C-alpha positions, 0 to 999 in steps of 0.5 A: 453498483452495490458497496461490496462490488465497488470494494472488490472492483477497487481492490482489483484495481489496486492489485493491478497497480501493485503488479504493474509497478512491480511493488511486490518486489524486494527492491529497496530503491526509493522509486519502489519504496515511496509508492509502496508506502503511499499505497500502504497509507491509502489502504490502511487509512481509507479502507477497512483492510487489515494490516495482514491483508495489506501485507498479503497484497504486497507479499509482505509481513504486517510488520513491514506494513507498519514500518512503511506507514512510519516511513510514509509519515517521515517522508511527508514531513521531510518533503512538506507535501 
């Protein structure tokens, strides 16, 4: 499988995960916030996807993604994972 096709397949899998876990909702419970922030971090640091594109996946503004990345860092420090 060539690289662009692999990227599309992976992106499709991420999109399905987002929909299945209802991560596009506006809910502010930790059970939704933490998985969202984890996915923001993975998508931003492990791929070439822009903040705006990540925001479109989650139906959020790019500034929300930046805030989520900060929350992820704070969460990782607090939990010592």
